[in-house]
N, CA, C, O and the ligand as a Tripos MOL2 file, in Angstrom:
@<TRIPOS>MOLECULE
protein
  229   227    58     0     0
PROTEIN
NO_CHARGES

@<TRIPOS>ATOM
      1 N          64.0010  217.4460   92.8800 N.3       1 MET1
      2 CA         62.6490  218.0110   92.9460 C.3       1 MET1
      3 C          62.7320  219.5060   93.2190 C.2       1 MET1
      4 O          63.2670  219.9460   94.2370 O.2       1 MET1
      5 N          62.1850  220.2780   92.2750 N.am      2 MET2
      6 CA         62.1600  221.7400   92.4350 C.3       2 MET2
      7 C          60.9060  222.1230   93.1920 C.2       2 MET2
      8 O          59.7910  221.8310   92.7600 O.2       2 MET2
      9 N          61.0910  222.7640   94.2970 N.am      3 ASN3
     10 CA         59.9350  223.2650   95.0370 C.3       3 ASN3
     11 C          59.4710  224.5680   94.4230 C.2       3 ASN3
     12 O          60.2490  225.3220   93.8380 O.2       3 ASN3
     13 N          58.1890  224.8090   94.5730 N.am      4 LYS4
     14 CA         57.6460  226.0830   94.0930 C.3       4 LYS4
     15 C          58.2880  227.2140   94.8740 C.2       4 LYS4
     16 O          58.3380  227.1920   96.1040 O.2       4 LYS4
     17 N          58.7810  228.2090   94.1350 N.am      5 LYS5
     18 CA         59.4090  229.3540   94.7920 C.3       5 LYS5
     19 C          58.3360  230.3990   95.0850 C.2       5 LYS5
     20 O          57.4710  230.6860   94.2570 O.2       5 LYS5
     21 N          58.4230  230.9450   96.2630 N.am      6 SER6
     22 CA         57.4940  232.0200   96.5890 C.3       6 SER6
     23 C          57.7930  233.2330   95.7230 C.2       6 SER6
     24 O          58.9050  233.3800   95.2170 O.2       6 SER6
     25 N          56.8260  234.0810   95.5560 N.am      7 ARG7
     26 CA         57.0170  235.2900   94.7570 C.3       7 ARG7
     27 C          58.1590  236.1350   95.3470 C.2       7 ARG7
     28 O          58.9610  236.7240   94.6230 O.2       7 ARG7
     29 N          58.2010  236.1690   96.6700 N.am      8 ALA8
     30 CA         59.2450  236.9650   97.3220 C.3       8 ALA8
     31 C          60.6270  236.4080   96.9850 C.2       8 ALA8
     32 O          61.5510  237.1740   96.7130 O.2       8 ALA8
     33 N          60.7760  235.0780   97.0000 N.am      9 ARG9
     34 CA         62.0800  234.4820   96.7030 C.3       9 ARG9
     35 C          62.4840  234.7700   95.2690 C.2       9 ARG9
     36 O          63.6300  235.1220   94.9910 O.2       9 ARG9
     37 N          61.5230  234.6170   94.3540 N.am     10 THR10
     38 CA         61.8390  234.8790   92.9510 C.3      10 THR10
     39 C          62.2670  236.3280   92.7690 C.2      10 THR10
     40 O          63.2600  236.6160   92.1010 O.2      10 THR10
     41 N          61.5230  237.2140   93.3570 N.am     11 ARG11
     42 CA         61.8430  238.6320   93.1880 C.3      11 ARG11
     43 C          63.1620  238.9770   93.8570 C.2      11 ARG11
     44 O          63.9260  239.8010   93.3530 O.2      11 ARG11
     45 N          63.4260  238.3450   94.9950 N.am     12 HIS12
     46 CA         64.6790  238.6350   95.6830 C.3      12 HIS12
     47 C          65.8450  238.2180   94.8000 C.2      12 HIS12
     48 O          66.8200  238.9610   94.6820 O.2      12 HIS12
     49 N          65.7670  237.0460   94.1790 N.am     13 ARG13
     50 CA         66.8290  236.5540   93.3020 C.3      13 ARG13
     51 C          66.9800  237.5080   92.1230 C.2      13 ARG13
     52 O          68.0970  237.8810   91.7650 O.2      13 ARG13
     53 N          65.8710  237.9010   91.5210 N.am     14 ARG14
     54 CA         65.9620  238.7740   90.3450 C.3      14 ARG14
     55 C          66.4690  240.1560   90.7090 C.2      14 ARG14
     56 O          66.9880  240.8710   89.8520 O.2      14 ARG14
     57 N          66.3270  240.5400   91.9620 N.am     15 ALA15
     58 CA         66.8370  241.8440   92.3670 C.3      15 ALA15
     59 C          68.3480  241.8930   92.2650 C.2      15 ALA15
     60 O          68.9340  242.9750   92.2510 O.2      15 ALA15
     61 N          68.9960  240.7130   92.1910 N.am     16 HIS16
     62 CA         70.4570  240.6840   92.0980 C.3      16 HIS16
     63 C          70.9270  240.7280   90.6600 C.2      16 HIS16
     64 O          72.1270  240.8470   90.4120 O.2      16 HIS16
     65 N          70.0260  240.6360   89.7140 N.am     17 TRP17
     66 CA         70.4250  240.7460   88.3050 C.3      17 TRP17
     67 C          70.9040  242.1640   88.0730 C.2      17 TRP17
     68 O          70.3210  243.1380   88.5500 O.2      17 TRP17
     69 N          71.9630  242.2370   87.3420 N.am     18 LYS18
     70 CA         72.4820  243.5600   87.0180 C.3      18 LYS18
     71 C          72.5070  243.7150   85.4980 C.2      18 LYS18
     72 O          72.8510  242.7850   84.7690 O.2      18 LYS18
     73 N          72.1490  244.8590   85.0560 N.am     19 VAL19
     74 CA         72.3030  245.1620   83.6340 C.3      19 VAL19
     75 C          73.7990  245.2800   83.3680 C.2      19 VAL19
     76 O          74.5120  245.9730   84.0930 O.2      19 VAL19
     77 N          74.2680  244.6000   82.3230 N.am     20 ASP20
     78 CA         75.6880  244.6800   82.0030 C.3      20 ASP20
     79 C          76.0600  246.1060   81.6400 C.2      20 ASP20
     80 O          75.3990  246.7570   80.8300 O.2      20 ASP20
     81 N          77.1220  246.5700   82.2520 N.am     21 VAL21
     82 CA         77.6330  247.8810   81.8910 C.3      21 VAL21
     83 C          78.2860  247.7460   80.5150 C.2      21 VAL21
     84 O          79.1390  246.8790   80.3220 O.2      21 VAL21
     85 N          77.9060  248.5780   79.5710 N.am     22 PRO22
     86 CA         78.5460  248.4580   78.2600 C.3      22 PRO22
     87 C          80.0240  248.8020   78.3720 C.2      22 PRO22
     88 O          80.3900  249.9300   78.7030 O.2      22 PRO22
     89 N          80.8710  247.8060   78.0910 N.am     23 VAL23
     90 CA         82.3040  248.0120   78.1950 C.3      23 VAL23
     91 C          82.7860  248.6070   76.8760 C.2      23 VAL23
     92 O          82.6680  247.9920   75.8160 O.2      23 VAL23
     93 N          83.3160  249.7810   76.9640 N.am     24 LEU24
     94 CA         83.7560  250.4720   75.7530 C.3      24 LEU24
     95 C          85.0990  251.1300   76.0130 C.2      24 LEU24
     96 O          85.3550  251.6570   77.0960 O.2      24 LEU24
     97 N          85.9280  251.0910   75.0230 N.am     25 VAL25
     98 CA         87.1850  251.8270   75.0730 C.3      25 VAL25
     99 C          87.1920  252.7900   73.9010 C.2      25 VAL25
    100 O          86.4420  252.6270   72.9380 O.2      25 VAL25
    101 N          88.0390  253.7820   73.9950 N.am     26 THR26
    102 CA         88.1310  254.7250   72.8810 C.3      26 THR26
    103 C          88.9730  254.0980   71.7840 C.2      26 THR26
    104 O          90.0400  253.5420   72.0430 O.2      26 THR26
    105 N          88.4870  254.1930   70.5680 N.am     27 CYS27
    106 CA         89.1810  253.6460   69.4080 C.3      27 CYS27
    107 C          90.5920  254.2310   69.3320 C.2      27 CYS27
    108 O          90.7990  255.4330   69.4960 O.2      27 CYS27
    109 N          91.5560  253.3360   69.0780 N.am     28 ALA28
    110 CA         92.9600  253.7620   69.0370 C.3      28 ALA28
    111 C          93.2640  254.6010   67.8020 C.2      28 ALA28
    112 O          94.2610  255.3230   67.7630 O.2      28 ALA28
    113 N          92.4060  254.5030   66.8000 N.am     29 ASN29
    114 CA         92.5960  255.2850   65.5820 C.3      29 ASN29
    115 C          92.3040  256.7500   65.8980 C.2      29 ASN29
    116 O          91.1670  257.1130   66.1960 O.2      29 ASN29
    117 N          93.3280  257.5770   65.8330 N.am     30 THR30
    118 CA         93.1500  258.9760   66.2380 C.3      30 THR30
    119 C          92.1800  259.7120   65.3230 C.2      30 THR30
    120 O          91.5820  260.7130   65.7180 O.2      30 THR30
    121 N          92.0260  259.2100   64.0920 N.am     31 ASP31
    122 CA         91.0690  259.8510   63.1940 C.3      31 ASP31
    123 C          89.6310  259.4890   63.5580 C.2      31 ASP31
    124 O          88.6860  260.1380   63.1090 O.2      31 ASP31
    125 N          89.4740  258.4470   64.3740 N.am     32 CYS32
    126 CA         88.1350  257.9590   64.7130 C.3      32 CYS32
    127 C          87.8170  258.3600   66.1470 C.2      32 CYS32
    128 O          86.9900  259.2370   66.3940 O.2      32 CYS32
    129 N          88.4960  257.6960   67.0960 N.am     33 GLY33
    130 CA         88.3720  258.0690   68.4980 C.3      33 GLY33
    131 C          87.0090  257.8090   69.1010 C.2      33 GLY33
    132 O          86.6930  258.3360   70.1680 O.2      33 GLY33
    133 N          86.1970  257.0030   68.4340 N.am     34 LEU34
    134 CA         84.8760  256.7100   68.9760 C.3      34 LEU34
    135 C          84.9760  255.5640   69.9650 C.2      34 LEU34
    136 O          86.0020  254.8920   70.0710 O.2      34 LEU34
    137 N          83.8910  255.3620   70.6810 N.am     35 ARG35
    138 CA         83.8590  254.3100   71.6990 C.3      35 ARG35
    139 C          83.5250  252.9940   71.0170 C.2      35 ARG35
    140 O          82.6080  252.9130   70.1990 O.2      35 ARG35
    141 N          84.2820  251.9700   71.3670 N.am     36 THR36
    142 CA         84.1620  250.6850   70.7030 C.3      36 THR36
    143 C          84.4560  249.5860   71.7240 C.2      36 THR36
    144 O          85.1870  249.8370   72.6820 O.2      36 THR36
    145 N          83.9170  248.3850   71.5560 N.am     37 PRO37
    146 CA         84.2260  247.3330   72.5270 C.3      37 PRO37
    147 C          85.7120  246.9740   72.4600 C.2      37 PRO37
    148 O          86.2970  246.9940   71.3770 O.2      37 PRO37
    149 N          86.3320  246.6470   73.5940 N.am     38 PRO38
    150 CA         87.7320  246.2490   73.5570 C.3      38 PRO38
    151 C          87.8970  244.8750   72.9110 C.2      38 PRO38
    152 O          86.9560  244.0820   72.8880 O.2      38 PRO38
    153 N          89.0780  244.5940   72.3930 N.am     39 HIS39
    154 CA         89.4280  243.3040   71.7870 C.3      39 HIS39
    155 C          88.5130  242.9880   70.6170 C.2      39 HIS39
    156 O          88.2220  241.8220   70.3500 O.2      39 HIS39
    157 N          88.0580  244.0210   69.9190 N.am     40 ALA40
    158 CA         87.2370  243.8260   68.7390 C.3      40 ALA40
    159 C          87.5700  244.9400   67.7680 C.2      40 ALA40
    160 O          87.9480  246.0410   68.1700 O.2      40 ALA40
    161 N          87.4270  244.6440   66.4870 N.am     41 ALA41
    162 CA         87.6550  245.6870   65.5010 C.3      41 ALA41
    163 C          86.6600  246.8130   65.7330 C.2      41 ALA41
    164 O          85.4950  246.5770   66.0530 O.2      41 ALA41
    165 N          87.1390  248.0390   65.5660 N.am     42 CYS42
    166 CA         86.2660  249.1990   65.7040 C.3      42 CYS42
    167 C          85.1870  249.1320   64.6320 C.2      42 CYS42
    168 O          85.4810  248.9170   63.4560 O.2      42 CYS42
    169 N          83.9540  249.3160   65.0400 N.am     43 ARG43
    170 CA         82.8430  249.2620   64.0800 C.3      43 ARG43
    171 C          82.8220  250.4700   63.1710 C.2      43 ARG43
    172 O          82.2350  250.4420   62.0890 O.2      43 ARG43
    173 N          83.4610  251.5180   63.6150 N.am     44 HIS44
    174 CA         83.3390  252.7740   62.8850 C.3      44 HIS44
    175 C          84.3850  252.8730   61.7910 C.2      44 HIS44
    176 O          84.0750  253.2610   60.6650 O.2      44 HIS44
    177 N          85.6340  252.5210   62.1200 N.am     45 CYS45
    178 CA         86.6990  252.6710   61.1390 C.3      45 CYS45
    179 C          87.2850  251.3230   60.7280 C.2      45 CYS45
    180 O          88.0960  251.2750   59.8020 O.2      45 CYS45
    181 N          86.8990  250.2140   61.3920 N.am     46 GLY46
    182 CA         87.3750  248.8970   60.9890 C.3      46 GLY46
    183 C          88.8050  248.6030   61.3870 C.2      46 GLY46
    184 O          89.4050  247.6460   60.8990 O.2      46 GLY46
    185 N          89.3530  249.4170   62.2670 N.am     47 MET47
    186 CA         90.7410  249.2150   62.6690 C.3      47 MET47
    187 C          90.8020  248.3620   63.9270 C.2      47 MET47
    188 O          89.9930  248.5210   64.8410 O.2      47 MET47
    189 N          91.7780  247.4500   63.9620 N.am     48 TYR48
    190 CA         92.0300  246.6780   65.1650 C.3      48 TYR48
    191 C          93.5320  246.5080   65.3040 C.2      48 TYR48
    192 O          94.2000  246.0230   64.3910 O.2      48 TYR48
    193 N          94.0580  246.9130   66.4590 N.am     49 ARG49
    194 CA         95.4910  246.8570   66.7340 C.3      49 ARG49
    195 C          96.2900  247.4640   65.5840 C.2      49 ARG49
    196 O          97.2940  246.9060   65.1400 O.2      49 ARG49
    197 N          95.8300  248.6040   65.1200 N.am     50 GLY50
    198 CA         96.5740  249.3530   64.1230 C.3      50 GLY50
    199 C          96.4610  248.8160   62.7130 C.2      50 GLY50
    200 O          97.1300  249.3120   61.8070 O.2      50 GLY50
    201 N          95.6190  247.8040   62.5090 N.am     51 ARG51
    202 CA         95.4550  247.2550   61.1670 C.3      51 ARG51
    203 C          94.0150  247.4510   60.7220 C.2      51 ARG51
    204 O          93.0930  247.4650   61.5380 O.2      51 ARG51
    205 N          93.8380  247.6010   59.4190 N.am     52 GLN52
    206 CA         92.4920  247.6600   58.8570 C.3      52 GLN52
    207 C          92.0230  246.2200   58.7010 C.2      52 GLN52
    208 O          92.5520  245.4820   57.8700 O.2      52 GLN52
    209 N          91.0380  245.8170   59.4910 N.am     53 VAL53
    210 CA         90.5730  244.4330   59.4340 C.3      53 VAL53
    211 C          89.1640  244.3410   58.8530 C.2      53 VAL53
    212 O          88.6830  243.2480   58.5510 O.2      53 VAL53
    213 N          88.5170  245.4670   58.7020 N.am     54 MET54
    214 CA         87.1780  245.4990   58.1150 C.3      54 MET54
    215 C          87.0950  246.7530   57.2700 C.2      54 MET54
    216 O          87.8140  247.7180   57.5300 O.2      54 MET54
    217 N          86.2380  246.7600   56.2690 N.am     55 PRO55
    218 CA         86.0230  248.0170   55.5550 C.3      55 PRO55
    219 C          85.4110  249.0470   56.4960 C.2      55 PRO55
    220 O          84.5120  248.7060   57.2640 O.2      55 PRO55
    221 N          85.8630  250.2790   56.4620 N.am     56 PRO56
    222 CA         85.2650  251.2900   57.3490 C.3      56 PRO56
    223 C          83.7670  251.4220   57.1060 C.2      56 PRO56
    224 O          83.3060  251.4080   55.9650 O.2      56 PRO56
    225 N          83.0280  251.5470   58.1810 N.am     57 ALA57
    226 CA         81.5660  251.6540   58.0510 C.3      57 ALA57
    227 C          81.1890  253.0300   57.5280 C.2      57 ALA57
    228 O          80.0060  253.3190   57.3500 O.2      57 ALA57
    229 ZN         87.4850  253.5420   65.0940 Zn       58 ZN58
@<TRIPOS>BOND
     1     1     2 1
     2     2     3 1
     3     3     4 2
     4     3     5 am
     5     5     6 1
     6     6     7 1
     7     7     8 2
     8     7     9 am
     9     9    10 1
    10    10    11 1
    11    11    12 2
    12    11    13 am
    13    13    14 1
    14    14    15 1
    15    15    16 2
    16    15    17 am
    17    17    18 1
    18    18    19 1
    19    19    20 2
    20    19    21 am
    21    21    22 1
    22    22    23 1
    23    23    24 2
    24    23    25 am
    25    25    26 1
    26    26    27 1
    27    27    28 2
    28    27    29 am
    29    29    30 1
    30    30    31 1
    31    31    32 2
    32    31    33 am
    33    33    34 1
    34    34    35 1
    35    35    36 2
    36    35    37 am
    37    37    38 1
    38    38    39 1
    39    39    40 2
    40    39    41 am
    41    41    42 1
    42    42    43 1
    43    43    44 2
    44    43    45 am
    45    45    46 1
    46    46    47 1
    47    47    48 2
    48    47    49 am
    49    49    50 1
    50    50    51 1
    51    51    52 2
    52    51    53 am
    53    53    54 1
    54    54    55 1
    55    55    56 2
    56    55    57 am
    57    57    58 1
    58    58    59 1
    59    59    60 2
    60    59    61 am
    61    61    62 1
    62    62    63 1
    63    63    64 2
    64    63    65 am
    65    65    66 1
    66    66    67 1
    67    67    68 2
    68    67    69 am
    69    69    70 1
    70    70    71 1
    71    71    72 2
    72    71    73 am
    73    73    74 1
    74    74    75 1
    75    75    76 2
    76    75    77 am
    77    77    78 1
    78    78    79 1
    79    79    80 2
    80    79    81 am
    81    81    82 1
    82    82    83 1
    83    83    84 2
    84    83    85 am
    85    85    86 1
    86    86    87 1
    87    87    88 2
    88    87    89 am
    89    89    90 1
    90    90    91 1
    91    91    92 2
    92    91    93 am
    93    93    94 1
    94    94    95 1
    95    95    96 2
    96    95    97 am
    97    97    98 1
    98    98    99 1
    99    99   100 2
   100    99   101 am
   101   101   102 1
   102   102   103 1
   103   103   104 2
   104   103   105 am
   105   105   106 1
   106   106   107 1
   107   107   108 2
   108   107   109 am
   109   109   110 1
   110   110   111 1
   111   111   112 2
   112   111   113 am
   113   113   114 1
   114   114   115 1
   115   115   116 2
   116   115   117 am
   117   117   118 1
   118   118   119 1
   119   119   120 2
   120   119   121 am
   121   121   122 1
   122   122   123 1
   123   123   124 2
   124   123   125 am
   125   125   126 1
   126   126   127 1
   127   127   128 2
   128   127   129 am
   129   129   130 1
   130   130   131 1
   131   131   132 2
   132   131   133 am
   133   133   134 1
   134   134   135 1
   135   135   136 2
   136   135   137 am
   137   137   138 1
   138   138   139 1
   139   139   140 2
   140   139   141 am
   141   141   142 1
   142   142   143 1
   143   143   144 2
   144   143   145 am
   145   145   146 1
   146   146   147 1
   147   147   148 2
   148   147   149 am
   149   149   150 1
   150   150   151 1
   151   151   152 2
   152   151   153 am
   153   153   154 1
   154   154   155 1
   155   155   156 2
   156   155   157 am
   157   157   158 1
   158   158   159 1
   159   159   160 2
   160   159   161 am
   161   161   162 1
   162   162   163 1
   163   163   164 2
   164   163   165 am
   165   165   166 1
   166   166   167 1
   167   167   168 2
   168   167   169 am
   169   169   170 1
   170   170   171 1
   171   171   172 2
   172   171   173 am
   173   173   174 1
   174   174   175 1
   175   175   176 2
   176   175   177 am
   177   177   178 1
   178   178   179 1
   179   179   180 2
   180   179   181 am
   181   181   182 1
   182   182   183 1
   183   183   184 2
   184   183   185 am
   185   185   186 1
   186   186   187 1
   187   187   188 2
   188   187   189 am
   189   189   190 1
   190   190   191 1
   191   191   192 2
   192   191   193 am
   193   193   194 1
   194   194   195 1
   195   195   196 2
   196   195   197 am
   197   197   198 1
   198   198   199 1
   199   199   200 2
   200   199   201 am
   201   201   202 1
   202   202   203 1
   203   203   204 2
   204   203   205 am
   205   205   206 1
   206   206   207 1
   207   207   208 2
   208   207   209 am
   209   209   210 1
   210   210   211 1
   211   211   212 2
   212   211   213 am
   213   213   214 1
   214   214   215 1
   215   215   216 2
   216   215   217 am
   217   217   218 1
   218   218   219 1
   219   219   220 2
   220   219   221 am
   221   221   222 1
   222   222   223 1
   223   223   224 2
   224   223   225 am
   225   225   226 1
   226   226   227 1
   227   227   228 2
@<TRIPOS>SUBSTRUCTURE
     1 MET1         2 RESIDUE 1 A MET
     2 MET2         6 RESIDUE 1 A MET
     3 ASN3        10 RESIDUE 1 A ASN
     4 LYS4        14 RESIDUE 1 A LYS
     5 LYS5        18 RESIDUE 1 A LYS
     6 SER6        22 RESIDUE 1 A SER
     7 ARG7        26 RESIDUE 1 A ARG
     8 ALA8        30 RESIDUE 1 A ALA
     9 ARG9        34 RESIDUE 1 A ARG
    10 THR10       38 RESIDUE 1 A THR
    11 ARG11       42 RESIDUE 1 A ARG
    12 HIS12       46 RESIDUE 1 A HIS
    13 ARG13       50 RESIDUE 1 A ARG
    14 ARG14       54 RESIDUE 1 A ARG
    15 ALA15       58 RESIDUE 1 A ALA
    16 HIS16       62 RESIDUE 1 A HIS
    17 TRP17       66 RESIDUE 1 A TRP
    18 LYS18       70 RESIDUE 1 A LYS
    19 VAL19       74 RESIDUE 1 A VAL
    20 ASP20       78 RESIDUE 1 A ASP
    21 VAL21       82 RESIDUE 1 A VAL
    22 PRO22       86 RESIDUE 1 A PRO
    23 VAL23       90 RESIDUE 1 A VAL
    24 LEU24       94 RESIDUE 1 A LEU
    25 VAL25       98 RESIDUE 1 A VAL
    26 THR26      102 RESIDUE 1 A THR
    27 CYS27      106 RESIDUE 1 A CYS
    28 ALA28      110 RESIDUE 1 A ALA
    29 ASN29      114 RESIDUE 1 A ASN
    30 THR30      118 RESIDUE 1 A THR
    31 ASP31      122 RESIDUE 1 A ASP
    32 CYS32      126 RESIDUE 1 A CYS
    33 GLY33      130 RESIDUE 1 A GLY
    34 LEU34      134 RESIDUE 1 A LEU
    35 ARG35      138 RESIDUE 1 A ARG
    36 THR36      142 RESIDUE 1 A THR
    37 PRO37      146 RESIDUE 1 A PRO
    38 PRO38      150 RESIDUE 1 A PRO
    39 HIS39      154 RESIDUE 1 A HIS
    40 ALA40      158 RESIDUE 1 A ALA
    41 ALA41      162 RESIDUE 1 A ALA
    42 CYS42      166 RESIDUE 1 A CYS
    43 ARG43      170 RESIDUE 1 A ARG
    44 HIS44      174 RESIDUE 1 A HIS
    45 CYS45      178 RESIDUE 1 A CYS
    46 GLY46      182 RESIDUE 1 A GLY
    47 MET47      186 RESIDUE 1 A MET
    48 TYR48      190 RESIDUE 1 A TYR
    49 ARG49      194 RESIDUE 1 A ARG
    50 GLY50      198 RESIDUE 1 A GLY
    51 ARG51      202 RESIDUE 1 A ARG
    52 GLN52      206 RESIDUE 1 A GLN
    53 VAL53      210 RESIDUE 1 A VAL
    54 MET54      214 RESIDUE 1 A MET
    55 PRO55      218 RESIDUE 1 A PRO
    56 PRO56      222 RESIDUE 1 A PRO
    57 ALA57      226 RESIDUE 1 A ALA
    58 ZN58       229 GROUP 0 **** ****
């Protein structure tokens, strides 16, 4: 049985929500060097671990 939560309780819980910090690393491709998520192909140049895995955007 879920009891009705007071407004204060709800707000207190939501106060602990954090916006995810965008995790970005610099692209290993020296010609690109843009910020890209780690462990994913770079969106800008399509390179991942030194290989072209996607067509460059
Ligand atoms: Zn790149």
